[in-house]
One Martini backbone bead per residue (centre of mass of N, CA, C, O) as a GRO file, in nm:
protein
  250
    1MET     BB    1 -10.117 -10.082   8.432
    2PHE     BB    2 -10.325 -10.193   8.705
    3ILE     BB    3 -10.639 -10.245   8.882
    4ARG     BB    4 -10.693 -10.397   9.211
    5LYS     BB    5 -10.859 -10.581   9.448
    6ILE     BB    6 -10.704 -10.626   9.775
    7ASN     BB    7 -10.566 -10.750  10.051
    8ARG     BB    8 -10.388 -10.658  10.301
    9GLU     BB    9 -10.033 -10.745  10.355
   10SER     BB   10  -9.901 -10.757  10.682
   11GLU     BB   11  -9.686 -11.019  10.642
   12ARG     BB   12  -9.520 -10.809  10.474
   13LYS     BB   13  -9.203 -10.683  10.328
   14SER     BB   14  -9.022 -10.459  10.176
   15THR     BB   15  -8.709 -10.405  10.016
   16GLY     BB   16  -8.753 -10.143   9.797
   17ILE     BB   17  -8.766 -10.345   9.547
   18ALA     BB   18  -9.014 -10.422   9.332
   19GLU     BB   19  -8.896 -10.656   9.161
   20LEU     BB   20  -8.793 -10.828   9.406
   21ASP     BB   21  -9.064 -10.869   9.539
   22VAL     BB   22  -9.175 -11.036   9.305
   23LEU     BB   23  -8.961 -11.265   9.302
   24LEU     BB   24  -9.042 -11.347   9.612
   25GLY     BB   25  -9.380 -11.304   9.622
   26GLY     BB   26  -9.423 -11.005   9.783
   27GLY     BB   27  -9.187 -11.021   9.962
   28ILE     BB   28  -9.107 -11.046  10.307
   29ARG     BB   29  -9.185 -11.244  10.539
   30ASN     BB   30  -9.266 -11.257  10.842
   31GLY     BB   31  -8.994 -11.448  10.980
   32HIS     BB   32  -8.776 -11.393  10.757
   33ILE     BB   33  -8.495 -11.485  10.534
   34LEU     BB   34  -8.251 -11.314  10.331
   35LEU     BB   35  -8.007 -11.434  10.107
   36LEU     BB   36  -7.703 -11.280   9.997
   37ILE     BB   37  -7.497 -11.386   9.740
   38GLN     BB   38  -7.152 -11.304   9.701
   39GLN     BB   39  -6.979 -11.268   9.460
   40GLU     BB   40  -6.700 -11.188   9.327
   41ASN     BB   41  -6.674 -10.839   9.345
   42VAL     BB   42  -6.923 -10.767   9.492
   43ARG     BB   43  -7.103 -10.435   9.586
   44TYR     BB   44  -7.431 -10.390   9.539
   45HIS     BB   45  -7.539 -10.501   9.813
   46ILE     BB   46  -7.536 -10.230   9.961
   47GLY     BB   47  -7.775 -10.103   9.812
   48ILE     BB   48  -7.981 -10.296   9.918
   49HIS     BB   49  -7.955 -10.225  10.214
   50ARG     BB   50  -8.010  -9.928  10.200
   51ILE     BB   51  -8.298  -9.953  10.083
   52PHE     BB   52  -8.418 -10.138  10.308
   53ILE     BB   53  -8.382  -9.936  10.532
   54SER     BB   54  -8.535  -9.690  10.408
   55ASN     BB   55  -8.810  -9.840  10.400
   56GLY     BB   56  -8.822  -9.875  10.707
   57LEU     BB   57  -8.832  -9.570  10.779
   58GLN     BB   58  -9.094  -9.514  10.612
   59GLU     BB   59  -9.252  -9.749  10.798
   60ASN     BB   60  -9.159  -9.725  11.105
   61ASP     BB   61  -8.928  -9.915  11.168
   62LYS     BB   62  -8.728 -10.113  11.326
   63VAL     BB   63  -8.366 -10.064  11.283
   64ILE     BB   64  -8.099 -10.293  11.203
   65HIS     BB   65  -7.724 -10.273  11.176
   66LEU     BB   66  -7.487 -10.538  11.082
   67SER     BB   67  -7.128 -10.466  11.077
   68MET     BB   68  -6.778 -10.467  10.997
   69ASP     BB   69  -6.737 -10.336  10.700
   70ASN     BB   70  -7.041 -10.167  10.731
   71PRO     BB   71  -7.144 -10.000  11.001
   72ILE     BB   72  -7.210  -9.737  10.817
   73LEU     BB   73  -7.463  -9.610  10.636
   74SER     BB   74  -7.602  -9.461  10.361
   75ILE     BB   75  -7.922  -9.331  10.372
   76PRO     BB   76  -8.170  -9.295  10.157
   77SER     BB   77  -8.385  -9.110  10.030
   78ALA     BB   78  -8.761  -9.098  10.000
   79ASP     BB   79  -8.998  -9.116   9.714
   80ALA     BB   80  -9.294  -9.132   9.587
   81ALA     BB   81  -9.432  -9.201   9.310
   82PRO     BB   82  -9.642  -9.087   9.101
   83SER     BB   83  -9.938  -9.142   9.023
   84LYS     BB   84 -10.140  -9.241   8.728
   85SER     BB   85 -10.375  -9.232   8.938
   86THR     BB   86 -10.682  -9.066   9.096
   87SER     BB   87 -10.920  -9.321   9.147
   88CYS     BB   88 -10.827  -9.457   9.389
   89SER     BB   89 -10.894  -9.646   9.644
   90PRO     BB   90 -10.782  -9.724   9.959
   91LYS     BB   91 -10.841 -10.052   9.882
   92GLU     BB   92 -10.635 -10.003   9.654
   93ARG     BB   93 -10.395 -10.135   9.430
   94ILE     BB   94 -10.097 -10.128   9.261
   95ALA     BB   95 -10.037 -10.332   8.971
   96TRP     BB   96  -9.754 -10.398   8.817
   97ARG     BB   97  -9.618 -10.425   8.486
   98TYR     BB   98  -9.330 -10.588   8.417
   99SER     BB   99  -9.182 -10.584   8.107
  100THR     BB  100  -8.878 -10.671   8.213
  101VAL     BB  101  -9.031 -10.915   8.363
  102SER     BB  102  -9.013 -11.263   8.368
  103LYS     BB  103  -9.158 -11.555   8.479
  104ILE     BB  104  -9.372 -11.406   8.657
  105SER     BB  105  -9.604 -11.259   8.863
  106ASN     BB  106  -9.768 -10.983   8.715
  107THR     BB  107  -9.996 -10.970   8.964
  108SER     BB  108  -9.832 -10.867   9.169
  109ALA     BB  109  -9.827 -10.672   9.446
  110ILE     BB  110  -9.770 -10.319   9.472
  111THR     BB  111  -9.779 -10.056   9.671
  112SER     BB  112  -9.515  -9.916   9.552
  113HIS     BB  113  -9.299  -9.679   9.381
  114THR     BB  114  -8.971  -9.588   9.471
  115LEU     BB  115  -8.770  -9.313   9.499
  116TYR     BB  116  -8.422  -9.248   9.519
  117ASN     BB  117  -8.161  -9.064   9.699
  118MET     BB  118  -7.831  -9.165   9.710
  119ARG     BB  119  -7.708  -8.856   9.791
  120VAL     BB  120  -7.924  -8.854  10.027
  121GLN     BB  121  -8.013  -8.837  10.339
  122HIS     BB  122  -8.211  -8.962  10.557
  123PRO     BB  123  -8.378  -8.790  10.804
  124LYS     BB  124  -8.384  -9.092  10.983
  125HIS     BB  125  -8.081  -9.218  11.010
  126ASN     BB  126  -8.051  -9.199  11.336
  127GLU     BB  127  -8.259  -9.448  11.393
  128VAL     BB  128  -8.041  -9.643  11.343
  129THR     BB  129  -7.903  -9.943  11.465
  130ASN     BB  130  -7.561  -9.971  11.505
  131ILE     BB  131  -7.359 -10.267  11.471
  132GLN     BB  132  -7.064 -10.500  11.520
  133GLU     BB  133  -7.155 -10.703  11.744
  134ILE     BB  134  -7.315 -10.989  11.802
  135LYS     BB  135  -7.363 -10.954  12.116
  136ASP     BB  136  -7.549 -10.683  12.052
  137LEU     BB  137  -7.782 -10.846  11.948
  138GLN     BB  138  -8.113 -10.718  11.978
  139ILE     BB  139  -8.467 -10.838  11.954
  140ASN     BB  140  -8.733 -10.657  12.112
  141ASP     BB  141  -8.904 -10.604  11.852
  142LYS     BB  142  -9.159 -10.611  11.666
  143ASN     BB  143  -9.101 -10.594  11.331
  144THR     BB  144  -8.812 -10.601  11.266
  145ARG     BB  145  -8.535 -10.459  11.071
  146LEU     BB  146  -8.271 -10.658  10.941
  147SER     BB  147  -7.916 -10.581  10.870
  148ILE     BB  148  -7.657 -10.789  10.712
  149SER     BB  149  -7.319 -10.733  10.615
  150SER     BB  150  -7.068 -10.932  10.518
  151PHE     BB  151  -7.072 -11.189  10.643
  152MET     BB  152  -6.769 -11.355  10.740
  153SER     BB  153  -6.560 -11.200  10.697
  154PRO     BB  154  -6.243 -11.152  10.809
  155LEU     BB  155  -6.341 -10.951  11.038
  156TRP     BB  156  -6.506 -11.166  11.208
  157ASP     BB  157  -6.358 -11.410  11.301
  158MET     BB  158  -6.493 -11.706  11.204
  159THR     BB  159  -6.631 -12.006  11.238
  160GLU     BB  160  -6.831 -12.243  11.127
  161ASN     BB  161  -6.964 -12.289  11.400
  162ASP     BB  162  -7.032 -11.996  11.470
  163ALA     BB  163  -7.215 -11.948  11.227
  164ASN     BB  164  -7.428 -12.173  11.275
  165ASN     BB  165  -7.516 -12.069  11.544
  166PHE     BB  166  -7.610 -11.791  11.455
  167PHE     BB  167  -7.820 -11.876  11.252
  168LEU     BB  168  -7.996 -12.024  11.457
  169SER     BB  169  -8.047 -11.772  11.632
  170LEU     BB  170  -8.162 -11.585  11.408
  171ARG     BB  171  -8.406 -11.760  11.342
  172GLN     BB  172  -8.537 -11.735  11.611
  173LYS     BB  173  -8.563 -11.435  11.646
  174VAL     BB  174  -8.726 -11.375  11.387
  175ARG     BB  175  -8.959 -11.552  11.446
  176SER     BB  176  -9.042 -11.453  11.742
  177THR     BB  177  -9.070 -11.129  11.620
  178ASN     BB  178  -9.167 -11.093  11.328
  179SER     BB  179  -8.933 -11.047  11.141
  180VAL     BB  180  -8.676 -10.918  10.922
  181CYS     BB  181  -8.411 -11.029  10.683
  182ILE     BB  182  -8.091 -10.917  10.546
  183ILE     BB  183  -7.821 -11.130  10.425
  184SER     BB  184  -7.476 -11.101  10.352
  185VAL     BB  185  -7.247 -11.339  10.170
  186PRO     BB  186  -6.974 -11.468  10.080
  187VAL     BB  187  -6.941 -11.746   9.884
  188TYR     BB  188  -6.662 -11.873  10.004
  189LEU     BB  189  -6.821 -11.901  10.307
  190LEU     BB  190  -7.067 -12.126  10.218
  191GLN     BB  191  -6.983 -12.431  10.191
  192ASP     BB  192  -7.068 -12.537  10.511
  193ILE     BB  193  -7.355 -12.422  10.491
  194MET     BB  194  -7.688 -12.410  10.579
  195TYR     BB  195  -7.963 -12.324  10.380
  196GLY     BB  196  -8.206 -12.380  10.590
  197TYR     BB  197  -8.198 -12.089  10.736
  198PHE     BB  198  -8.331 -11.993  10.461
  199ASP     BB  199  -8.606 -11.864  10.277
  200TYR     BB  200  -8.418 -11.691  10.096
  201ILE     BB  201  -8.232 -11.698   9.773
  202VAL     BB  202  -7.974 -11.476   9.638
  203GLU     BB  203  -7.777 -11.417   9.361
  204LEU     BB  204  -7.464 -11.218   9.313
  205SER     BB  205  -7.319 -11.089   9.022
  206GLU     BB  206  -7.131 -11.003   8.780
  207PRO     BB  207  -7.097 -10.860   8.510
  208VAL     BB  208  -7.144 -10.877   8.173
  209GLU     BB  209  -6.980 -10.865   7.907
  210GLY     BB  210  -7.137 -10.608   7.700
  211LEU     BB  211  -7.335 -10.531   7.939
  212LYS     BB  212  -7.537 -10.269   8.086
  213TYR     BB  213  -7.459 -10.385   8.386
  214ASP     BB  214  -7.390 -10.419   8.744
  215GLY     BB  215  -7.547 -10.705   8.732
  216VAL     BB  216  -7.641 -11.042   8.845
  217LEU     BB  217  -7.959 -11.209   8.908
  218GLN     BB  218  -8.046 -11.507   9.110
  219CYS     BB  219  -8.280 -11.725   9.201
  220ILE     BB  220  -8.282 -12.004   9.432
  221LYS     BB  221  -8.499 -11.920   9.676
  222THR     BB  222  -8.851 -11.900   9.627
  223GLU     BB  223  -9.194 -11.870   9.559
  224THR     BB  224  -9.165 -11.857   9.234
  225HIS     BB  225  -8.920 -12.033   9.107
  226ASP     BB  226  -8.712 -11.833   8.971
  227ARG     BB  227  -8.415 -11.900   8.749
  228HIS     BB  228  -8.359 -11.649   8.625
  229LYS     BB  229  -8.177 -11.390   8.477
  230TYR     BB  230  -8.087 -11.062   8.595
  231GLY     BB  231  -8.052 -10.730   8.571
  232VAL     BB  232  -7.856 -10.473   8.730
  233VAL     BB  233  -7.951 -10.129   8.815
  234CYS     BB  234  -7.756  -9.856   8.916
  235SER     BB  235  -7.868  -9.552   9.068
  236SER     BB  236  -7.964  -9.243   9.201
  237THR     BB  237  -8.281  -9.393   9.233
  238GLY     BB  238  -8.165  -9.685   9.260
  239ILE     BB  239  -8.293 -10.018   9.192
  240ARG     BB  240  -8.298 -10.224   8.894
  241ILE     BB  241  -8.482 -10.506   8.748
  242GLU     BB  242  -8.402 -10.699   8.439
  243LYS     BB  243  -8.439 -10.838   8.161
  244ILE     BB  244  -8.223 -11.081   8.009
  245VAL     BB  245  -7.986 -11.186   7.748
  246LEU     BB  246  -7.771 -11.446   7.753
  247PRO     BB  247  -7.510 -11.598   7.684
  248PRO     BB  248  -7.449 -11.935   7.708
  249GLU     BB  249  -7.182 -11.895   7.905
  250ALA     BB  250  -7.332 -11.715   8.145
   0.00000   0.00000   0.00000
């Protein structure tokens, strides 16, 4: 860990997962959309949505969650991890060196590293606007934080044309309101979808046999252009992303 002075970047929002923020290039830019591609049998994407929402509540953002499969999520409570330095000025940030994350900008600034209690509801969980129907999605406030999980699953009963129209409309709404969005979609439903709708694309895969991880994450489209694979560790205090060495066939 080291300290350096930088200007506060108000144009980005954290995903709530510090290592993922680094891989994206410092968080999600306002007006941008992060696509999570769910490979078959992947379920830990729900944890990413839960933490993203919790971080929004901590930041007093307007938060909307849209899903047919998981219409109401359990939002974990959040506590900032104690700082290891007491001499930081208000204008300084802590820039963490993640020894477990390689091939990325180790000097990327992280505002804080938050610990979550995944078993305890966030005290402000009732402030999340939960909706199930696309027609009910309205982004009226600037800097809204939007979570859409398992979009286009069979419960949505959508055609390819319906999905593309929605993605176009979503992109316009997020851009015009300077909001941020994380949307997860099962991989088998993305065959004919234009990836140009999304500013960041991250693929979530099943764990590799023999490795003690809950899954494998690979960035497909980010500002850091990092295409390495990383291990995902889910615990009662949140989600951690670590460097891993995979066998050649993985």
